[in-house]
N, C-alpha and C positions, 0 to 999 in steps of 0.2 A: 815634401812640398810638391814633387812631381805627381804623386798620387792624388793630392787635392785638386791639382789643375785638371787631371784627367776626369775626376768625378764632376767637377763643375762643367767641363765641356760636354760630358754625356747628358747632364741635366738640361743644359741649354739646347742640345740637339733634340731631346725628347719634347721640350716645350714648343720648339718650332714645328715639330712634326704634328703635335696635337692641334696647334693653331691652324695648320694647313688643312688637316682633316675636317675641322669644324667649319672652316670657310667653304670647303668643297661640298659639304653636306647641306649647308644653309641655302645654297642656291636652288637645288631641286625642290626643297620644301617650300620655298617662297613661290616657285613656279607652279607647283601643284596647287597652292592656295589661290593663286591668281586665276588658274584655269577653272577651278570649281566654282568660283564666284562667291558672292557674299552670303549665299544661302547656307554654306557649310562651314563658315569661319566663325560665326558668332557663338558664344557660350550658351545662350538661351536656346538656339536651334539644336546644339549638341545635347543639352539636357532633355529637350522634348523628344528627340530621337531615342535616347536611352529609356525614357519613361514609356514610349510606345513599345519598345522591344520588351521591356519587363512586363507590361500588361499582356502582350501577346503570349509570352512564355507562361504567365500565370493562367491564362485562359486555356492554353493547351494542356497544362498540368491538371487543371480542374476537370477537363474532359476525360483525361486518362484515369484519374483516381475515382473509383465509384464511391458514392456516399453510403455510409452505414445506415441501414434501416433499423430504427428503434422499434421495440415492441409497442403495439398500439393498445394492448390490453391483456387481461387475464380472466379466465373463467375458473371458479373454484367450486367443486362439488365434494360432498362428504357427509359425515354424520352430523345431524342436527340442521342440515340445510334442505328445506323442502324443495327448493329449486336452485339452479346454479347461481352463484354470486358473480355477477358480470361487472367487472371494473374496466373502464376505458380511460386511456391517458388524457383524452380531451376533457373529461369531467373529474377524474380522480388521478392526477399525475403522481402525487406523492404516494398514494396507496399502491399504484401499479409498480413504481420503482421499488418500494419496500418489499413487495412480494417477489418480484423478479430477482432482487438481491439475495433471496434465500437459496436460489438455485444457479445463479449466474457464475459462481466461482467453482463449480464442480469440475474435477479433472477428467482426463480421458478414460480412466479406468477406476473402478471401485471394488469393494469387497464382493466376493461371489455369493456370500450368504449373509443374512442379517439376523436380528434377534428372533426369538421364538414368536409365533403369531400371538400367543397370549400376552407377550410383553410389549407389543407394538402400540396398543391403545388405538384411539380413533384415527382413521385415515382420511386425508383430504387430497384430492387430485387437483393439481394446478395445471392448466393448459395455457400456454403462452401463444398469443395471436399476433400476427403481422397483418394489419388491416383487419379483415374479418376471417382470415385464414389461419387455422391452427397449425403451428409449426413444431411445438415442443410440448411434452407432457411429463409430469413428475408426480410421484406419490409422496406426500409429506406426513410424517408421524410426529407431531409436536410433543406428545406425552409419552413417548416410548421410554421404557426403563433403561437407565444408563445414559440418557440424553436424547434429544431429537434425532430423527433419522430421515434420510431422503433416499428414495428408490427411483432410479432412472431406468425405465424399460428400454429394451433394445429397439422395439418397434415404436417409431415416432410418427406423428401425423404427416410430417413432411418426408416423402420418400428420399429426398436428396440428403437428408441427415443420416449419417451412418454412425450410430452410437453403440457402445457396449453396455449391456445391462450391468448394473452394479449398485451396491449400497454405500451410502456416505453418511458420516456424522454431520448432523445439521447444526445450524447456528443456535446458540442458546436463546436467542431472541425470537425464535420461530413462533412459539406459542403466543407471545404478546403481539407479534406482528400480525398474525392471522386474526387475533381477537380484535385488534384495532381496525381492521379493514371490514369486519362484519361477521366473522366466523364465531359461532356461539361456544366460546371456551371460557373457563373461569380464569380470573386474573391471577397471574403468577408474579408475586411480589419479590421472589428471591432473585430473579434475573430480569433486568430491564434493558440491557444492551450487551453487545459483545459478539464475537465470532466463535469459531470452533475452538473449544478449550479455554475460552475466556468469558468475560462478563463482569458486570459490577453487581455486587450483592447489596440489597437494601437491608440494613440492620435496624431492629427496633430501637427506639430511643432509650428504653429502660435498660438495654443491655450495655450502654455506655456509661461508665461512672469514673470520670477522670480522678476525682478525689480519692476514691477507693483504690484505684490503680497506683497512685502516687504513694499512699500509705503502705501498700504491700511491697512496693519497690524499696521504700526506705527501711522497712522491717528486714527484708532480705539482705540489704546492704549492711545493716547493723549486725546481723548474725554473721555475715561473712567477715566483717572486721574483727569481731570478737574471736572468731575461729582463728583468724590469722595471728592475732595477739597471743592467743593461747599456744599456738604452734611455736611462735618465736620465743616465748618464755621457756617452753620445754627444751628447745634447742639450746638456748642460752644457759640454762641450768645444767644441761648435759655437758656442754663444752667447759663450763666452769668446774664441774666435778672432775672431768678428765684432766684438766690443767692442774687441779689440786693434787690428784694422785701422782701425776708425773713429777711435780715439784717435790713431793715427799720422798719418792723413790730416788731422786737424784741427789738428795742431801746425804 
């Protein structure tokens, strides 16, 4: 009983202390609100001030972060092209993006050597431009044996770009991409899309025969079942023979 009385007295003292602190703090807050006037007490004014601060912060961040300059076009030269094939993003945005995509994924280092010159096939040089200034150059070999290849020279048009010379496996869609943008290449129906080591193959219609495939599967299943039945019969007969021999000997 004494313990309960002590606990109740402590709880009452704590409540009185909290009430006194709240009353003491409420006075300065009201005085500050009266001193600043109505311009800082309204919720609309506070929201406007927060919006102005956010806008100022966004503007400062936009000034600090530089905008990424997108390639303005590409020039392609090579076998079968009497003059450079000039593609600009203003007139051919889809084509420019497709060509740049063939080289934009290259890593910092490539293989030191590539296929033999006789296995490379036709070469097409792609120059990437920013505005009308050449910044990058690559040699593309869409018909190389073993798959398309990309060679990146160490010397680039832009002196600020420090690249290492190297050979890379190209995308399987390289030949079709170059053909669709205007390079005189024969249509490659075996690969229509995909990246390094991938792609979708187009199969002739006559190579697909669902009915024939089902018949072959059923025939194989039937042979497998007959084989299993034969094995089970042999095992059963063997066990029966062993049991018969044991029974005769035990008599």
